[in-house]
Residue, then its C-alpha position, 0 to 999 in steps of 0.5 A: m471238460e468235465r459233462f453231467c449226467l441227467r439220466r441218473f437224477a430223472a429215473a423215469l425219463p423217456g428216451a436216450l439221454a446224452v449226459v446232461a446237467l441243468v440248471l435253473m435259478m430264480r431272482h427276488v425282486p426287492v421291496d423296502a424294508a418298511s413295506a416288508r415288515q407291515t403287519g396288522v389292520a388299517a382302518p376300515d374306513a380308507i384304502m391306505w397306500g402303504a400304510t403303517l400297519d400294528p404289529a401286534l395285531p394279527l397279520p391278515s392275508r393279502v392277494a397279490v395283484k397283476m394288472r394288464r399292461t394296458a391297465h396300469p396308469s401313467g401315474a402309478g407312483q402317486q402316493a394317494a388313495v388306490a392311485p395304482f388303481a385311479a385310471l381304471p374302470d370303476t369295478l375298481s372303486d375304493t368301494l369295491l375294494r372294501q367290500l372284498g375287505v380289502t384294507s391297504v394296497e401296495p405296489l410290490l415295488p416301492p412307491a417312490n420314485s419308482r423308475r430310480a428303484v426300478d433302475s437301482m434294484t433290479p434291470a429295468r428292461l427286465t421289471v419291464q418285460w416281466g410287469l413287476e411294476r404292474i403286481f400289487l399286494l392287496t391287504l384283507a382284514p382277518d374276517a374277509d372271505t378270502a376265496a370270494t375275494l380271488d373269484a371276484l379280482r379273477a373275472l376282471p378282465q383288466v386283471d392278469y392274476v390273483v394269487l393268494d399270498g404270505l401268511a393265512t389263517a387257516a379261518q381266512l383259507s376257506t377251502e383247506v383243500p386247494d382247488d387245482p385240479e390234479f393236486e388229487r395226484q400229487w400224492g408226496l404233498h397229501n397221501t390218504g392212500q390214493t395212489g395204492g400207498l400208505a396213507g400219511a407217506d407225505i410231506a403234511a402240506l395241506p396243514a403247513w399251508r395253514v400256516t403260509t402259503g408262500g410270498p413274493e420275497t422269496v427267490i428261489a434260483i433253479v440250476d436245470s434245463g430251464i423254465d417254460p416262461d409260457h406255462p399257465d401253472l408258472r409264468a406268474n411266479l417266474i422271474p427272468g433268468y439266463d441261458f448259458v447255452n446260448n448266452d441270453r436272458d431266454a432261459r426257456d426249457d427245451f428238455g422239459h426237466g427244469t420245468h418238471v422240478a419248477g412245478t414241484i416248488g412253485a406252481m401257482g395254488n389255488n387257480g384252477t389250473g394243474v397242480v398245486g406248487i408248495n409255494w402258491t406264491v413264489r419267484m422262480l429264475g431259471c438258470k440254463f446250463p445243459s442243452a435240448s440234447g441234455s448235455g451240460s458242462t461244468a464250466n457252465a455250471i459254475k456261471c450259473f451258480n457265479y450269476v447267482t452270487e452276482l444277482k444276491e450280493k451285487q443286485g439284491y435278490n433275494i435269492v435263498l436258495t438254488n435246487n439242483s436235480w442234476g449230478g455226475g462226474l468228478a468232484s470238482d474244487a472250482l464247482r465247490d468253491a462257486m457253491g460255496g461262501a460266507n453269504a451263499p443261499m442254501h443249496i438243495c442236492a438230488a443224491g442220484n439214482a444209482n442205487s449206491s452208496r458212492i458219493a456223487y457230485p455235487a450233493g456229496y460236497d462236504l459244505d454246511n450249505i447242501i442238503s442231500v436227498a434222496a427219495t421214497d415212494h408212496d409207501d414210504l420206502y427207499a426208491s429203488f434206484s435213489n442212492w443212499g449213505a448216511d455219511w453223505v445224503d442227508m434226507a429222503a423226499p417222495g420221488v417216485d411218480i411225482y405228477s407236475t408241469v411240463p412244456t408242451g412243445s416237442c422236447t424230451m419230457c414235453d406233453s401236450s398236456g402240459y403235465r406228466s409224471a417222473s421219477g428220480t431224486s431229481m423230482a425228490t429234491p424239489h420237494v425239499t427246496g420248495a418246503a424251505a422257501l414256504v418255511w422262509s417266507a414265514n421266517p425271513t431271518l432264519t439262517n442256512e444253519q437253522i432252516k437245514g436243522r429244522f428239516l434233518s431234526g424234523a424228518d419223519a422216521l423211516n422204518d425202511r432200513s435197506k438204505t440209510t442217511l444222515t436221519n434216516g427220515r423223510l421230509n415233514l414241511l410242518n414241522g419245520l413251520e413250527e415255532d417253539e423255543t422250548a427243547p427237550a430235557p436233557v436224558t440224566n439216566l443214561a446208563v449201560s446194561s451190558v458190555l463185550m468186545t465190540q458192542v454196548d448194550l445203552t439204556w435211558t429214560a425218554v424225556g419229551d419235545d418240551g422238556l417232559q412233555g410228549t414225545a422228542n423226535a431225535y437222539d444224537i448219541r456220540y461216543a470217544s476214547s477221553p472225556i465228552s463235554t459241551a467243548t468237546w462234543d463235535d469232536a466225538t463218533p456219532v452214532e448211527n442208526e438211533p432209535t425213534p424215540q418213545p413217548a416222554g418216561s418210556i425205557e429206551r435201549m440201544t445197542v452199539t456196535d462195532l466198538q473195539p475190545a479192551t478200551t475205555y469209551y465215553f458216552a453221552m447224548k443230546v435229543m432233539d425236537n421237530v423244529g431243531n431245538e437241543s437239549d443240554l447234554s446228558n450225564i456221561v457213561v464210561f466203560a472198557t469194552s471185553a479184552g475176551t477170551i481166546v479159545f483159538e489161537d495159531n500163529m502157524e509156527n507149531g506146524e500143521g496142527s489140527w488144520t485139515t486142507v481138501g480141495d480140487d489140485n488143493l495148494w495149501h501148504l506152510s510156507q516161508i516165502r511170507s509170513h505176518s509173524p513170525s517166520n510161517a504162514w499157510y499159503y494157496g500157491k506151489e512154492e516152486t513158481r510162487n503162483y497157482e497156475t496148475g494148467a486147469s481151475n483149482r480150488g481148495y480149503l483150509v479147514s480149523p478143528a472144532i472151536n468150543l463157543v459154549d455159553a459165548d455170547e459174543v464171537m469174534l474172528t481175527f486172522a491176517e492175509w496177504s494176497e495177490l490175484q488178478s484185478n476181476e473180482e469174478f476169479d480168484r475168489t478168496r472167501v472165509q467161511v464158517s459153520t457149526d456142524g462141519e457140512s454147511w457153510q456160510t461165507v462171513y468175508e470176502s476179500h480181493g487183494t491186499e496191495e501187496s502188504w499185510a491186512k489184519r481182519t476181524v470177523s463177527l461170528s456172534p451170529y453163528i453161536e448156536r446150542s451145538g456150541v462149536v464152530y469151524v472156520r475154513f479159508w476158500f481159494d477159487t480161481v473159477n477158471d484155467r485163464f490168469n493163474a500167475y500170480e502169487g496167490w493167498f497167505i493166511d497167518d496169526v488166527q484167532i477166536l476170541v469169545a465174550k460173555a456178556a456183564r455190566p460195568g465192573e462186574e467180574r466176567p465169567m470167563a478169564n482172559l487167558v490164553m488157552r491152546t489145545e496141544n498134543i502131548g508126547f511121551g517119548g523118553y518116559n522114564g516110568v519104572d517099567h517103561q524106561q523108554g517107551q510110551p506110558t501105559a494105563g495105570d502108569q502115573v505121568v507128571i505133565h508141566a504146563v504153561v498157561l499164559n496169563n494176558g494180565q488181565t485175570e488171576a489163574n486160579d485153576v488149571q484143567v487138562y482134559f484127557a480125550r482117548l483118541a483112535d489108535r493108530 
């Protein structure tokens, strides 16, 4: 049975960890649709139970109050003024509530027939166990002093806890910074440089909280090691989950990882304790599948996702997200299927901590409802440990030295304080999960696709190019909350400024975030070898590393590389704003890349030519054992034994003559190779090197075995265009040691070097596309008058017949032959 490795995804975890998987899930307690839609302000003269509020009025802030078990009356389901508080002390009288600015009171569960509602919508024993029937939502008037109301209610002995719930305006949040004492350590939420990092390298949580601080309608399932249900900074936001290690409903965290994740997502906010979660109010449930030692199986991970599906589809839990700060092992079709499905929630997954672009799972599954997350530090740089890859990692989020909640017991990540720092993509992932939950709390009708689009298009661009993701951006929570229906204007002047063999320079004028105003958020540039239209846009190839948009009206430039020579391309683009609105398709540009000019070519059929070979026990020679075309190739190996075993380590260089690159803007080397070598890549090295002076060499390509077939290679030599105007190429074989040298060796054939000069589309290129060769001209049998059978001497007239091969791309108007005096032999 496959197991996962937790260490890969929590780089700063102490101690030796076994192979691990983490699971945590959250459940939503449904409320009736009518009460969920209520907005506005009730009449000021009475506290109304379940009042229908005017949706045209501003949405007031709300607080969620949980009463202690002994304070709750037996007749709580009655629909009368302040009925839920009728049996409580006078301190919760109508008068006090009105003084605090409360305009209406409603239970978290539906008011009518509450026991039947409990039985039908949630498991009754769990609802009672967790006291969900004792939670009430108090709606406050717009001018209410929310902070004062919170303080007054918290001071009452019959109140278990009070938290801010729902949307609140900046005026209602009387203090901009939450009062949680460790908030200053949470640089990922608000970075002023307090930890020595770059100010502003954060997810913009403070301005986002002026829009919303979350709500109990949103449920997150944390698939992890469980959650500490007794943590004072979490328990108000927790609901029961499941433990698939011990097969019971106590998903208690005996490792600590899941509790740390939960704190970032939803530690209670503004409660004067510890840290603050991205969601001050939310519902989180844990699904536990690793044991206390940190090991978990694929089978139990699958059970967790099946459990989430059961709660969501059959029991009505509003589970919109799962957090998956774990991974490892091979791809599993069963796990992928469990995470997919038409009604599946959004899965936020850690990319992994191997500092690799190799795809890791489950983050790498090709599911539209997965966001794969890399990690950044407080300087907005990719974490050294973070995995990356534009083809499978979507975006980054803060993941280094993240301070959050942990259990206080004696587990791997436990701490007596209940808090600690940890690093890893495990810590980056809950930032995205928490952000998505917050956006959903403000916009509950958004789809998975819309949420994902908002975050990917609204990410803050990273200047760090040491690693890449799909967006090359870091999470911006505020952008995800922005309500904006105006898309950027389409680009209308996309143009080509120059073309080479494998690259093109594009230019256009920047448009705005809203039409032609402001600054757009991202460009999506694509190309194809056939016409691009709205219908074929999704099939076109996306360009990587598009520039960050400049203000509207700016001139933008971009160079696209890795194209094919002599190929017709179609390019187009769209522009996105920070909430994912997309412009119409731009104008389409069409051009053909240059076929290039061959300045050096050798198919190895005319002898050694101008190649030279050097090295210890050098084995390079022309051979007919193998060839790419038609019958000869250079071979590093012994003809008689078909291997490179000499009894000692050996090496050899196959060196080209000086090749003229004068006036070239692009240079490309192509060659064919076949090799059979020992499997250890530290030995039997096969390298291609380049030099501009014949003395200093740089490796431009290295391969190791071609799986018993010929392979065509293309290598750019453009970085080596210098004033000297020449380049040398050499093929270097090195056994490194004297062992395991009985393999066949290395064959090289069909070497070409092509050059191109930049030109605008349709412009006559200054270099003809001709095949130009250097040939030695022999004069054997010369029949001059005075030298019937000898070589011509100075003063003799000779006629030379030459053939210039044309590849069909240009007219040959002039052919020049140059003679050079060689040293007398």
